[in-house]
N, C-alpha and C positions, 0 to 999 in steps of 0.2 A: 588099382584101376580106380579107385574114388580118389585118390590124388591128383592124377593126370587129368581128369575131368575136372577138378577144384581148379588146378593151373591153367587149364584152357579155357577156364571159364572167367579167371582173374585177368587174365591176358587179352583177353576177349573186350573185356568191360575196359580197361587201361586203352584198350585200341581205339574203343567207342567214342569214350570222353576225349582223348586226344583230335581224332578226325574233327567231334564237335566244336572244341577250343579253336580247330583251325579253320573250321567254316567259321565259326562268330568272329575269330580276326578278320578273315577275308569279307563278311558281310560289312564290317564295320568301316574296313579300307575303302569299300565300295564306296558306302553313304558318305564317307568323309569326301571323296573324290569328287563326287556329283555334288556335293553340299561347295565345294569348290567351285564347281563350274557354274554352278547354280550364282554365288553371290564369289567372283574372282577377286583377288586380294588389290587394292589399289595403291599403287607405290607411288613415291612424291616424283613429279617430274625432273625432267631429267636429260642430258647429251646420252649419245653412244660412246660406248669406250674408246673409240676412233679418236675422237676428238679432244681428248685428252692432253693437255700440254705438259712439257718435260721441265721449263724453263719459264718463270716468273707466273708460277702456276696458280699463287694468292689473287691474281689479277685475273685472270681467267675466270678462275671460278668466283668472283662477284661477279662478271658481267653475266654471268650463265642464270642467276635466280639473287635478287634481292635478298630474300632469307634463306633459303637453302635449297640446295638441289642434288638429286639423287643418280650415280651412275649404276645401272641394273646390273650389267654385264661382270662388274667390279665388285657389286656391292659396298660399294662406296660411297657416304652421305656425308655432302659438305653444307657446314654451317656457316654462314655469313654473318649474322649479328647476334650479339651477347645474350637477349631475349632467349633464342631459341637455346643457345648454348646453356645458360642458367637452365630452361627447361629439361633439357636431357643428360648433363653433364655433372649440374649439380642436383636437381631435384630427381634425379634418377639414375643417382650415381651405382646405384645399387648392378645395374644393369648394363649401363654405359663407363665401364673401368677395368674393363680388360685389356691387357696387353696385344698387340698385333705383334704377331712372327710373320714373317714374310719367307720363303725359299729365298731368297737373296741373300737376310738375314744369317740362315742356318747354314748357310754356304759359308759364311766369312765369321762365323760365332765361335770357328773352334782357335781362332787365334787373336782371339781380343782378353785374355786372362793375363795380369798384368798383375807384380805385386810387387806393393808400398816399399820404395827405398829412398833414402832420405839423405840430402845432402850436394844433391847434384847441383851442377852448376853450367846449365843450356845456353849460348849465345843464339839469336836469330839467325846471325851466321854460320851456324855450326850446321853441318853439314846433317847430321842424327836430326836436329830441329826440324831442316827444313824437308827432312823426308816426314816426320812427325806432321807438320802441317798438312803436306799432298796426304798421307793415309786419312788424316780428318778430313779432307776435302772430299776424297772420295767414296769413305765411307758415309758423308752424308749427301752424296751426290745419290748412291745406291737407296736413299730413303725415302727420295721426293716419290707421288703418287702417280702411277702411269712410267715412271721412268723404265721398266723392264716388263714390260705387259705380257711378254708371251712367256716367260717364266710363271709368273703369277696366275696366269690362264692354264698351262701344263706343265707344274712343278716335276714333274717326273722327267722334263729337259734337263732337268741341275744331275742328273747320272748320265748324260750325252756327253760325247767328246766335244770340247769348242771347234772343232771342225764342222759339226753336222748343224744344217741349216734352220736356224733360228736361236743358237746356241751364241751368241756375238758376246752374250752378259759373260760366259764364263770366262774370256777374258780379261773382263771389267775385275773379275774378283780374281783371277790368278796375280796383277796388276800389282792389286791391293796387299795381298798375303805376299807378296814377294817381298814390302812395304813393311810388312809388319816382321817377318821373319828377320830384316835388316835392325830392329828395334827389339827383337828379343832378349838381348841382355842388359839393356836400359827400357825401365817400365816406359812406355806411352804417357802413363797417367802423370809421371810426375817431369816428363820432359815438357809437355805442356803448361804443367803447373810454371813452370821455369821461365816460358816463354811471356806468361802474361805478367811476371815480375818485372821479366829484363825488359819488356816494351813499355812499363811504368818509366824503371830506372832510366831509360835511354829519354825521357823526356822531361829529366830533370826533378822526379817527382820521385826518387828515390822509393825504398821498401818500407818506408814507414805507416805507408794506406794500409797495404797487408799486413806491415806485423802486429797494429792494433789488433785487428782483426782474430790473427793467431793467439793471440795474448790472450783474447776473451773467448777463444774456442782451441784451445790448446790441444792437441791429440784428437780433436773430430774431424777426422779423415772424411766423412761423410759429407759435413756440410763443403768442404774443401773441393770435392768431386764435384757438388751441386754447381759452385759454382762455375766449372768449367762445365758443365751440361746447360746452363742458362745463356750460354754465349757472352759473358764477362768483357770479355776482349772485345767481341762484337759491339758493346752496347758503349764502350770507352772510343772506339772510334768513332761509332755513331754521334757519341758528345763534340767530338775534339772539332769534325767537321761540319756540325752545327753550327758552332762557335768561328767558327771561319767564318763560316759564309754569313752568319746574323751577328755581325757587332757593337748595333746598336741593345743585342738582348746581352751578350755578354758583359758588358758596361755596366747594364742595371743587376746583372748580380755581382757583379766586385764593387758597385757602389756598396750593395746591401752589406756584404761582409766588410767591408771596411768599416760600414757606419756600427754595426753591432760589436766586431769582434775585435776591431781595429786591424792596424798592421805588424804586429809584433807576433804571430805567433799564427800556427795552421788552425783552422775548424776541425774540432771532432766532435762526435755525436751527441753530446750535451748543449751543443749549439744548433742543433737542425730543428727544433720548432721554434728558433727565433729566427729562421732563415724560410721565410714564406716564398719570397721570388727562387729562391734556390731550388726551393723544393718543386715550384713547378715547371724549371728548364729541366730536370731530371724526369718528373712525371709526364713532361711532353717529348722527351727522349724517348723515353720507354712508350711511348704514345704509338707514336709516330715510323720508328724503326726497332718494332720487334727483331730480334736477330732469330729468331724462328717462325716465320711470317705465316707456313700453314698449320703451326701448333703442334701439339704431339697426340698423337692421334690414339681413340679410344676406342675399343672394340665392343661390343654386346654381347653379352651371354645367352639371350634367350629372345625370340621373338618378341615385338612391340608395336603399338601403335601410338602415331603422332599426330594429332589433327586429322583425323580418319587416313591416316596412311597407315601403309605396312613397313615395318623396317625387320628385314630380318633378320635371325641370329646370326652372329660374327658378320653384322654389318662395320664396316672400318667408318667411324665419325672422325671427319677432318676438320675441327675448329680452325678458320680461318681468320685470325686473329688481324691479318694486316686490312681486312676488310670493319672484323668489327671496330677496329680503331679509327677507321676512315666514314663508316655510317653517319650520311648526313643528317638524319632527323636527331643524331646526337651530338654532332659536333658541326658548329658554324664552319665553314672552309675549312673540311677535314685534310685537307692536302699542306697545309700552311702550317708552317714551324711557330706556336700562339703559345706561349707561358701563360699568357695572362686568363686563357680560356679557365685555366687550373686557378686562377684566384677568386672567379666569377661564380664559383659554384658554393651551395652552401656546404658550410666548415672549410671553403678554403682547401687548398691542394692538400692537407692531412688525413686525407681518407683511408678506408683499409688497405692495408697492403693487396689484400684480395679482389680489390676492384682494378689491380694493373693485370691486364688480361694476356701478358708478356708469361707471366709463371703458371699458367694454365689452370686447369677448371675440377672440379672435383675429386675424386680419389686420387687423381694422376696428377695433381698440382706439382709443383717443385718441391719436393720437401727441406731444399735448401734456400728458400726464396727468402728468409728474414737477413741470413748470411749475403744474400746475391744482391738484395735490396741495397743493404749497408755498405757495401764494396764501391757499387757503383755510385750511389749517393756520394761518399765520402773524397772519391775521383774529381767529380763534378766541384764539389767545394775545395778542394784542393787546388786544383787547376786554376779556378777562378780566383782563387784568394793570391796568386804566385805566379802567373803567365798571363799574358796577353797573345793570343792568336790571330792569324790575320792573313791575307793572301801572300805569296811569295812575287817578289816584283823581278823581271828579268834584265839584261844589261845596261838596257837606256831606262831604266827606274820605274817600267811601267807596271801594274799588276796581270800576276799572269791566271790569267780565269780560271775556274773551278766549277764542272760541269755538276759535278755531285752525283755522279753515277753509283749504283748500286750491285753489288753481282744479283745473279739471278738464280742459285740455287738454294739448297736447303738452309743453309746460314747466312745468309744476309748480311754485309757488312758492304762498307763502302770501297770502292776502286781506289785505284793510288792518285796519291797528287798531292803539289807542291803546295807547301804552305810556310808562314814563318812562325816562329815560337820563339818569345824573349821575353825575360824576366821581367814584372811592371814594374819594378825601382830597387834599389840597393836592399832595402829591408826584406825586400822578396827571393831576392837573391843567396842574400845569408842564411835565410830558412829553407831554400833548395840546397844549398850546399852543407847546411846540419844534417838534412835528410839523408841524404844521399853517401855519409859519412857513418851512418849508423850502421 
C-alpha cells in the first residue's frame, strides 16, 4: 500500500511539473506574441509577388529599388549595389551563404548525376550536343526567380499530375527529364566541355588556349567544371560581339599586343601584366556582360536585421550583378563599353580578382574563378593577336547591321548575328594553322 501511494505521489508530482512547464511555455509564447504586436517587424520595401518578372529580371529588379528590394510573399531580397552585397554576403557570410533548393530543383535533381568520361568528340551540329544545349537552357530557365510561382508557394503540387490546375511546371520538368534521359549514356558534363573547345576551334583558335590551362591543372576536374558553371562560353561570345561592334577598341588592343610581344607568337600568361589595355578590355566584358546577371542566390540560415529592417530566416538573397555593374555612382556612362574606365582607377586594371562581381560573393564565390579568369583572358588576348572581327557585308558590299541583342533567360548571351572573321596577316594565319594542328 505504501508503494502504491509513493508511485501515485511521484506520478502526480511529474504531472504537476509537466503542466507547469507547459503553462510557462504558453505564457512565454503569449508574451512574445504580444511583444511582436506592440513592436511589429519592419521589412524592407518592395513589390508584391504578382509583379515578379520572368524575363530580363535584372532590369526590373533595378527599376524597383536603388539599393535593395524585398518581396515578402516569396521571402526574397534583391540586392542592387555592391555596397549592400559586401555588407550581407561578405561581412555576414556566416548567415548568408546557404544554398537555395527549390521544389523545381528537387523535381529535376534525380537526373543530374553524371560520371566523368574522357576522350569524347562532340561537334556543335551533333544531335547529342544540341540536346545538351537545350537541356542546359531549360534547366537555367527553371532557376529564374518567380518563373514558377505556383510551386514555390504550394510545394505539394509537385505530387499532383500535370493536368491538375496550376501544374504546368510538370510539363516543363517532363520535357527536361526526357532530354536528360537521352544523354544518360554519355555524360552531360563532357558534352558541354567539348562544345566549348569546338566553339573556339571553329573560329581558328585551336585547342591550345584550353591546352595550356589543362597542362597547369592536369586532373583537376573541379576547376574545369567551374569554368562551365561560370558561363565561359557566354563570356567569349560577349567579347566577340563587343569587338565586332567596337573596331576602334579592337584596334587599340591589337596595337598593344604587337608593340609588347610582336607578331611571331601567341600571348601567354606571362605577358598579362604587360598588356594593361587587353586587361581593360577583358574587365569591361566581365563588367558589362556578366553571364549570370542575377547572380548565384544566397540563403540566410537565421533571422537578421539590416539598416533597421528584418530579414527572415530562409530569405533568398539575389545579388543583381547586372545592376551593380551599372551603378551610376560607381561607373560613368555605365551602359557604354569603355575599357579606358579601368585604366583610370588607382592601380590600373590589375585589381583583385574578387573585384569582378561576376564570380560571386562570400562563401558562394566561384571556386574555379582563377582558372575561369585565365581562360577568358587568354581567349581575349589570342583573338586580338590573330584575328580581326567586323560586320559582315551583303551582296552589294554594304555592312549588315548588328542589333547587339541578348537573350533574356538566366544565362545571358548574345543572340545570333552575322560577322566577318579574318586572320590579321600571314603571320597570324600561320599561328592559327599551327594551333589547329596540335
